[in-house]
C-alpha positions as CSV (number, residue, x, y, z in Angstrom):
1,M,0.6,20.4,41.3
2,S,3.7,21.9,42.9
3,Y,5.7,24.8,41.0
4,D,9.2,23.3,40.0
5,E,11.2,26.1,39.3
6,S,14.2,24.3,37.4
7,Q,11.4,23.5,34.6
8,Q,11.2,27.4,33.8
9,P,13.9,28.6,30.9
10,T,16.3,31.0,32.4
11,R,16.0,34.8,31.0
12,G,19.0,34.6,28.2
13,R,17.8,31.3,27.0
14,S,14.4,32.3,26.6
15,G,15.3,35.5,24.7
16,R,17.4,33.4,22.2
17,S,14.5,30.7,21.9
18,T,12.1,33.5,20.6
19,L,14.3,35.4,18.2
20,T,15.1,31.8,16.7
21,L,11.3,31.1,16.2
22,A,10.6,34.6,14.9
23,V,13.5,34.4,12.1
24,A,12.5,30.8,11.2
25,A,9.0,31.8,10.7
26,L,9.9,35.1,8.5
27,V,12.0,33.1,6.2
28,P,9.6,30.8,4.4
29,A,7.3,33.7,4.5
30,A,9.7,36.0,2.6
31,V,10.3,33.0,0.0
32,A,6.7,32.4,-0.6
33,G,6.3,36.1,-1.2
34,W,9.6,36.2,-3.5
35,L,7.9,33.3,-5.7
36,V,4.5,34.9,-5.8
37,W,6.3,38.2,-7.1
38,Q,8.0,36.4,-9.9
39,G,4.7,34.4,-10.9
40,M,3.0,37.6,-11.5
41,S,5.9,39.6,-12.8
42,G,6.0,40.1,-16.4
43,P,9.6,40.2,-18.6
44,D,10.3,43.6,-17.7
45,G,9.7,43.2,-14.1
46,G,6.3,44.8,-14.1
47,P,3.4,43.1,-13.1
48,S,2.0,40.5,-15.5
49,A,-1.3,40.6,-18.1
50,A,-2.8,37.7,-15.8
51,S,-2.1,39.6,-12.6
52,V,-3.9,42.8,-14.1
53,A,-6.6,40.8,-15.3
54,G,-7.4,39.4,-12.2
55,A,-7.1,42.8,-10.3
56,A,-9.8,44.0,-13.0
57,A,-12.1,41.0,-12.3
58,S,-11.9,41.7,-8.7
59,P,-12.8,44.9,-7.8
60,S,-14.1,44.5,-4.6
61,A,-11.0,43.2,-3.2
62,A,-9.4,46.3,-3.8
63,A,-12.3,48.2,-2.2
64,S,-12.0,46.1,0.5
65,A,-8.5,46.8,0.8
66,S,-8.8,50.5,0.5
67,A,-11.9,50.5,2.9
68,S,-9.9,48.8,5.5
69,A,-6.8,51.4,4.9
70,S,-9.2,54.4,5.4
71,G,-11.0,53.3,8.1
72,D,-14.4,52.9,6.4
73,T,-17.1,51.7,8.7
74,R,-19.8,51.4,5.8
75,D,-23.0,49.2,6.6
76,D,-22.1,46.2,4.4
77,D,-25.7,44.8,5.2
78,V,-27.1,47.9,3.3
79,P,-27.3,47.5,-0.6
80,G,-24.7,49.6,-1.9
81,G,-22.6,49.8,1.3
82,T,-24.5,53.1,2.6
83,V,-27.2,53.4,5.0
84,P,-30.2,55.6,3.3
85,A,-30.7,58.9,4.3
86,E,-34.2,60.1,5.9
87,P,-36.9,61.0,3.8
88,S,-36.3,64.8,2.7
89,A,-38.7,67.6,2.8
90,R,-39.4,67.7,-0.6
91,A,-40.5,63.7,-0.6
92,R,-42.7,64.7,2.3
93,P,-44.1,67.9,1.7
94,L,-46.7,68.0,4.1
95,A,-45.0,66.8,7.4
96,G,-46.1,68.5,10.2
97,K,-49.6,69.1,8.6
98,A,-53.1,68.3,10.0
99,V,-56.0,67.6,7.4
100,V,-59.4,66.4,8.3
101,I,-61.3,64.2,5.9
102,D,-65.0,64.5,6.3
103,P,-66.8,61.3,4.4
104,G,-70.1,62.7,3.5
105,H,-73.0,60.8,5.5
106,N,-72.7,57.0,6.4
107,P,-73.9,54.1,5.1
108,R,-75.9,53.2,8.1
109,N,-77.5,56.2,8.1
110,R,-80.6,54.7,6.0
111,D,-81.0,52.2,9.1
112,H,-81.5,55.1,11.8
113,T,-83.6,57.5,10.1
114,A,-85.4,58.7,13.6
115,E,-82.1,59.6,14.7
116,I,-80.4,61.3,11.6
117,N,-83.6,63.4,11.7
118,E,-83.2,64.9,15.1
119,P,-82.5,68.7,14.6
120,V,-79.0,69.8,15.6
121,D,-78.1,73.5,16.2
122,I,-76.0,75.0,13.1
123,G,-75.1,78.6,14.5
124,T,-77.8,80.8,12.8
125,T,-80.8,78.0,12.9
126,T,-81.3,74.4,13.5
127,K,-80.9,71.4,10.6
128,E,-81.5,67.8,10.7
129,C,-78.4,65.7,12.3
130,D,-77.4,64.1,8.9
131,T,-79.3,62.6,5.9
132,T,-78.7,59.2,3.8
133,G,-77.4,61.3,0.7
134,T,-78.3,60.2,-2.7
135,S,-77.3,57.3,-4.9
136,T,-76.9,56.6,-8.7
137,N,-80.0,55.4,-10.8
138,A,-78.2,51.7,-10.2
139,G,-78.5,52.2,-6.7
140,Y,-74.4,53.2,-5.8
141,P,-74.8,55.0,-2.7
142,E,-73.0,58.3,-2.3
143,A,-71.9,57.3,1.4
144,E,-70.1,54.4,-0.3
145,F,-68.7,56.8,-2.8
146,T,-67.5,59.5,-0.1
147,L,-65.7,56.8,1.9
148,D,-63.9,55.1,-1.2
149,V,-62.5,58.6,-2.4
150,S,-61.6,59.6,1.3
151,H,-59.5,56.6,1.7
152,R,-57.7,56.9,-1.4
153,L,-57.2,60.8,-0.5
154,R,-56.0,59.7,2.9
155,A,-53.7,57.4,1.5
156,L,-52.1,60.0,-0.7
157,L,-51.9,62.6,1.9
158,E,-50.0,60.2,4.7
159,K,-47.6,59.6,2.0
160,E,-46.6,63.1,1.4
161,G,-46.3,63.2,5.4
162,A,-49.8,64.9,6.8
163,T,-51.5,63.5,9.8
164,V,-54.9,62.7,8.8
165,T,-58.1,62.2,10.8
166,F,-61.4,60.9,9.6
167,T,-64.9,62.3,11.0
168,H,-65.8,58.5,10.8
169,D,-64.8,55.5,9.0
170,N,-68.2,53.4,8.8
171,K,-67.7,52.3,12.3
172,R,-70.7,54.0,13.8
173,P,-74.2,53.4,13.5
174,Y,-75.0,56.5,12.0
175,G,-73.7,60.3,11.8
176,P,-71.8,61.7,13.2
177,C,-73.8,64.8,13.0
178,V,-72.9,67.8,11.0
179,D,-72.1,69.5,14.3
180,E,-69.8,66.8,15.6
181,R,-68.2,66.8,12.1
182,A,-67.5,70.6,12.4
183,R,-66.1,70.1,16.1
184,I,-63.7,67.2,15.0
185,G,-61.9,69.4,12.8
186,N,-61.9,72.1,15.2
187,T,-60.4,70.1,17.8
188,A,-57.9,68.4,15.4
189,K,-56.8,72.3,14.8
190,A,-56.6,71.2,11.1
191,D,-54.9,73.3,8.7
192,A,-57.5,72.3,6.0
193,A,-60.5,70.4,6.1
194,I,-62.7,68.7,3.3
195,S,-66.3,67.1,3.1
196,V,-66.4,64.8,0.2
197,H,-69.8,64.5,-1.2
198,A,-71.2,63.7,-4.9
199,D,-74.5,65.7,-5.6
200,G,-78.0,64.4,-6.6
201,S,-79.2,66.8,-9.2
202,A,-81.4,66.7,-12.2
203,P,-80.0,64.4,-15.1
204,G,-78.3,66.9,-17.8
205,N,-76.8,68.4,-14.9
206,R,-72.9,67.8,-15.0
207,G,-69.7,68.6,-13.0
208,F,-68.0,69.0,-9.8
209,H,-68.4,72.0,-7.9
210,V,-66.7,73.2,-4.5
211,I,-68.9,74.7,-1.8
212,L,-67.3,77.6,0.5
213,P,-68.5,78.9,3.6
214,A,-70.6,82.4,3.6
215,P,-69.7,84.9,5.8
216,V,-71.9,83.6,8.7
217,K,-71.9,85.1,12.5
218,G,-74.7,84.1,15.4
219,G,-75.1,82.1,17.7
220,G,-72.3,79.6,18.2
221,A,-71.4,80.3,14.3
222,D,-68.8,82.6,13.1
223,T,-66.8,81.9,9.8
224,S,-65.2,85.4,9.6
225,A,-61.9,84.1,10.3
226,I,-62.1,81.1,7.7
227,V,-63.7,82.5,4.9
228,G,-61.0,84.0,3.2
229,P,-58.6,80.7,3.4
230,S,-61.5,78.5,2.7
231,R,-61.9,80.3,-0.5
232,D,-58.3,79.9,-1.2
233,L,-58.4,76.1,-0.5
234,G,-61.5,75.8,-2.7
235,E,-60.0,77.8,-5.5
236,H,-57.0,75.4,-5.3
237,I,-58.9,72.4,-5.3
238,V,-60.7,73.8,-8.5
239,G,-57.9,73.6,-10.7
240,D,-56.3,70.5,-9.6
241,F,-59.3,68.2,-9.4
242,A,-60.1,69.6,-13.1
243,R,-56.8,68.7,-13.9
244,A,-56.3,65.0,-12.6
245,T,-60.1,64.0,-13.6
246,G,-60.3,66.1,-16.9
247,G,-63.7,67.3,-15.7
248,S,-65.2,70.8,-15.8
249,P,-66.8,72.7,-13.3
250,A,-70.5,72.2,-12.7
251,N,-72.7,73.5,-15.7
252,Y,-75.8,74.4,-13.5
253,L,-74.4,76.4,-11.0
254,G,-71.6,78.6,-10.1
255,E,-71.4,80.0,-13.4
256,G,-68.5,78.1,-14.6
257,T,-66.2,78.8,-11.5
258,G,-66.8,75.5,-10.2
259,L,-67.4,77.3,-6.6
260,D,-70.6,77.7,-4.7
261,V,-71.2,80.3,-1.4
262,R,-73.6,78.3,0.9
263,A,-74.7,79.8,4.7
264,D,-76.8,76.7,5.4
265,L,-74.4,74.0,6.1
266,G,-73.7,73.1,9.8
267,G,-70.3,71.5,8.7
268,L,-69.1,74.8,7.5
269,N,-70.9,77.4,9.9
270,L,-69.4,75.9,12.7
271,S,-65.8,75.1,11.4
272,T,-63.1,77.2,12.8
273,V,-60.4,75.9,10.2
274,P,-60.2,76.2,6.5
275,K,-62.9,74.1,5.1
276,V,-64.8,73.4,2.1
277,F,-67.3,70.8,0.5
278,I,-67.0,69.0,-2.7
279,E,-69.4,67.7,-4.8
280,C,-67.5,65.3,-7.4
281,G,-70.2,64.8,-9.8
282,N,-74.1,64.5,-10.3
283,M,-75.0,60.8,-9.3
284,R,-78.0,61.3,-11.1
285,D,-76.5,61.9,-14.6
286,S,-76.0,59.1,-16.3
287,S,-72.5,60.3,-17.5
288,D,-71.2,61.7,-14.4
289,A,-72.5,58.4,-12.4
290,A,-70.4,56.3,-15.2
291,L,-67.4,58.0,-14.1
292,L,-68.1,58.1,-10.2
293,T,-68.7,54.4,-10.2
294,D,-65.2,53.7,-12.1
295,A,-62.6,52.8,-9.6
296,E,-59.7,54.5,-12.0
297,W,-61.5,57.6,-12.0
298,R,-62.1,57.5,-8.3
299,Q,-58.3,57.5,-8.1
300,K,-57.9,60.5,-9.9
301,A,-60.4,62.4,-8.0
302,A,-58.3,61.6,-4.9
303,Q,-55.2,62.7,-6.8
304,G,-57.0,66.1,-7.5
305,L,-58.0,66.5,-4.2
306,A,-54.6,65.9,-2.6
307,D,-53.0,68.1,-5.0
308,G,-55.3,70.7,-4.2
309,I,-54.8,70.5,-0.6
310,R,-51.0,70.5,-1.0
311,G,-51.2,73.7,-2.9
312,F,-53.0,75.5,-0.4
313,L,-50.8,74.2,2.4
314,K,-47.8,74.8,0.8
315,K,-48.4,78.1,-1.1
C-alpha cells in the first residue's frame, strides 16, 4: 500500500482532537465519582455507616491498597504473606556435629558363625570378630532390638541437625568386626559415638548401664585422649536415659552409678573419638524383657540417648 500524506491529520488538528477526547473521557468519570461519594456519604457529609461496615468487612482490600502504596513485595503464595525463615540454631542445635551409631551385632551373624569367630586385633590382645548377641527368653534377638533403637535414635539426632553414620544397617551378611566398627567412627571424625546393646545377664539382674573405655595403651590401642570425654558422654547418657525411660541403673554392677569401665572391648580400645556402649537392660530378666520388647519404651530409650548425646555435644 502506498503512503498517502493527505490521509494524515495536520499537527494543529491532532492537538485539538487529543484534548477534546481527554476532556470527554474525564467528565463521565468525574460525574460517576461524585455520584458514588454521594451514595456513601451520610447526612453530615461524612462516610455512611454502610460504607464503614463495608470497609471493615473487607480488610484485605485496604491491606492490598496499603501494600501497593508502600511497595510491599510479600509472597502471596505463602500463608500469612511472608516467606518462612530458615530453621534457627535453637531448632537445630546439633548442626555441624557428627555422630556415629553402632547397632550391636547383626541379625545375620547367626548364619556366619565361622566368619564372626575369626580373631581380630583389638590393640592389647585379640578377640572374635563379632558375636550373635543375646535374646529374650521368648526369642526376641538383641540384634533386632539394637537396630530398632538405633533407627529411632538416628531420626531424633538428624531432626536436630546432626550428621549420623551407622556402622551397619542390616545390609551386610555379617559383622562388621569390632575393629572395623571402631574405624568407622574414627574415619567419620565423630564428635560422639555410641554402641547400642542389651545385656544377657542372670534373671533378677535389672537396669541399664553405660560402658566406658579404660585407659589402654599397647599395640594399635591408645585411649588416653578419649577416656575423659567418653566418661563425660557416659555420665550425660546415664542421667538422661534414666529420666526418659523412668528406669534405674543396673543393680548388678557399677555400684548404682550406671557406669562400668572395661578394657576388653575392641570397639572402645581402638576408638580415637569419644565413645561408649550402652546395655539398655537385661534381656534375660522377664521384667526388663517386657520393656525392651515394647515399641513405646524403645522410643523413650532412643530419646534418652539423644538427650544425653545432645547434652554432651552442647556443654
